[in-house]
N, C-alpha and C positions, 0 to 999 in steps of 0.2 A: 559437849564432850564429857566423858566420865572415865573414872579410873578403871584399870584392868579388873580389879576385884569387884567393883560395882557391876561392870559389864558381865562378868562371869556369873554373878549372882542372878542377874536378869535372865541369862541364858539357861541356867540350871532350873529356874522356875518354869520356863517354857517347856523344857524337856520333861520335868517332873509331871506336868499336866497331861502328857500324852498317855499316862496310865490312870487318868481320872476315873472316878467310880462310874459315871454315867456316859453312855455312848456319845451323846451330843457334845458333851464337854471334851471328850477325847478327840472327836473330829475337829472341833474348833481349835484345840491345841496343836493338832497335827498340821492343820492349814497354816496356823501362825508360824510353826516351825519351818514349814516348806518356804513360806515367804521370807523368813529370816535367812535360810540357807541360800536362796536365790539372790539376796541383796547384800549379804556380807562381803566385804572386801576380801580378796584372795588370801592376804596374810592372816587376817582374823579367822577365816574359815579353816585354814591349815592348822592354826594354833589350837583350835577347839574341836578339831575333827573327831577325835576319839570320844569326847564328851557327847557329841551329837550321834555318833555311830552306834555304840554299844547299847544304850537304852532303847534305841529304835529296833535293833535286832531282837532284843528280849520281848518287846511289845509285839513284833511281827509274829513271834512264835506263840505268845500267850493270850493274845486278844481273841475273844470269842466272836466278835462281830466282823462279818465279812467286809463291810464298808470300811471299817477301821484298818483292817489288814491291807486292803487295797490302797488306802491313803498312806499308810506307813511305807508300803512298797514304792509308791510314787515319790515319797519324801527321800527315802534311801537312794533311789535312782538319781534324784537331783543332786544329792550329796556326792555320790560316786562320780558323777559326770564332771564335777567341778574340782575334785581333789587331784593334786599332783601325783606323779608316779610313786614317789617315796611313801606317801600316805597310803596309796592303793596297795603297795607291796605289804605294808603293815596289816591292812585289813584282810588281804588275801592270806597272809600267814595265820591270822585268826581262824579263817574259814577252814584252812587245811588242818589245823590242830583240832578244831571242833569235829570235823568229819572223821578224822582218824581215831579220835578218842571215843566215838560212839555215844550212846545215850541220847537224851532229848536235844542236845546241841547239834547232833548230826543232822537233824531235820533243818535246824537253823542254818547250818553251813551250806546245805543244798539250795535253800531259798536265796541265801546271799550270793552264791555262785551264779544262780540264774539272773540275779540283778546285775552282777558284773558283766555277764554276756550282753545284756540289753544296753547298759549304760556305757560300757568301755570295751567295745568289740576288739579294737586294736590291741589293747592291753591283754585281753583274754587269750589272744592267739599265741602269745609267748609261752603259756603254760597249759594250753588246752589239751595236748596229748596226755599229760599227767592226769587230768581230770577224766578223760575217757577211760583210762585204766582204772581209776578209782570208781567210776560209775559202773563199769563192768563187774568189778569185785562186789560192789554193793548189791547189784541185781542178782548175782549168782549165789549169794548166801541164802540158806534155807531158814525157814521160820523167822523171816525178816519182818520188822514193823511195817505195816502197810504204808505209813507216811514216808518212810525212807524209800520204799520202792516207788511210790507215786512221784515224789519230788526228784528222784533219780531219772525217771522217765521224762519228766518235764525238762530237766537239764539236758538230756539227750536231744529232745526236740528243739530246744533253743540253740544248742551247738550245731545241729544239722541245718537250721535256718541260716546260721552264720556262715558255715562252710561244710557242705555235705561230705567232703573228703575226710574231715576230721573223724567222723563216726563210721562211714561206710567201709573203711579199711579194717574194721574190727568185726570179724564174723561171729565170734563168741558173744559179743555184746548183742548182736541182732538175734542170735538163737534164743537168748534169754528174753528179749523183747517179744518174740513170737510166742514163747511160753506164757508170757503175761497176758496174752489175749484171752486166756481162759481162767484168769485169776478170779477168786471169789468176790473181790471188792470191785464195784462198778467203776469207780474213778480210775483204778489201775487198768481195767479193760479199755476204758475210753482213751486214756493217755497212750497206751501201747498201740491202739488202733490209729490214732492220729500220726504216730511215727511211721506208719506203713507208707505214707505218701512219699517218703524219702527212699524207701527200700524197693517199692514196686514202681517201675518207670512207666510213663505214658507211652513212650516210644519203645516198641519191642526190639528195635535194633540196638538199643543201649541198655543192656541188662546190668543191674548193679552188681558190684563185686561179690557181696555175700551170696546172692542167688546163683551166680556163676560158679563160685568155688565150693558151694555147699549143695549138691544135688539132693532134692527131697525137701528143702526148706520151703519152696513154693507150695508144695502140697500141704505142709504143716500149716502154712498161713491160711490157705483155703479151708482146710478142715477145721481150724480153730475159729475162723469167722462163722462157719456153719454152726459150731457149738454155741457161739454167742447168740445166734438167732433161735436156736432150739432150746428155749427156756420156757418155763411156765408163764402164763399170761400176766400174773401179778408181778413177775420179775422183769417184764419187758421195759426197756427204756427207749423212748422215741429217738433221743439224740444218738444213743449207741447203735440202734438199728439202722438209722440213716447212714452213719459213717461206715458201718459194716457192709451195707449194701453197696455204697460207693466204692469201697475197697475191693469188693468182689467184682464189681464192674471193671475196675482197673486191671484185675488179674486175668480176666477172660481172654483178651488178645494174646497175653503171654502164654496162657494154657494152650491156646490153639497153635500159635507159631513156634513155641519152644516146649513141647510136651516133655522132652527129656529132662527138663529142670525139675520135674515132679518126682522123679525116681532116683533112688540111690544107684551108685555105679554098678553094684552087683545084684540089683533087683531083677528077679525073673519076669516081672511084669513090664519092664521097660520095652516100649515099642508095641506092646500088645493091648494096652488099655488106653482109652481116650479120656484124659482128665476132664474135658468139657462135659462129656456125657455123664461122667461120674458126678460132677458138681450139680448138674441139672437134676439127676435122679435124687441126689441127697437133698436138694432144696424142695 
């Protein structure tokens, strides 16, 4: 047994070591912190939750090592999964303030929100629509920091995995995601391409709402995927090319069965051009 002050001193020392100078030391400290979070009694964890949460968020944003960032994410995930609703509400308020405030902490808020979706899916459902609006707004801003765009796309992907209806009801959000298919940054192109699996259905009889309500969006998807493939050899990415080809394969049945989705309502080419033939010629 030890006093509260002595226990807090030990805990602060563990937390301080997650920002240790050398990567091996940081990894060891993060593993120790994860073990501590998993074994602390509920009352103690709730009492010291903020002491554990804020330094980890800073480390998640600032650590240069991928292994350390992944370890911190796992640690934060474990913390969120064990926290009661009152504490989660407090952490969520932090994330909202950071996101709305802009700057480097905006990236932190998006990463934290992604962890919320993974660790506390039921808790996230209560405020998910607000975040969909927030993510749409972030993706629509011009001259945006690439990290903000990238982690916004990651958040959309996680929300769609949780419940597709949360994101598929927002056509403007998907318009921006389709535009991101031809972004200069390869990570943004890859993240936006992964999101297409929620937008383009395997079954041609169940067209997603954005494609149904926004004629021409399907053509933009196919055209932008072709742009992804049409780059110089040194810019080619095997991972991106594979997912682009897979996405084009998913669009083909829809191009054949529902060609009207490729044309805007007042387009003079509607019914006169075959989207499948256009795609094959372009490839």
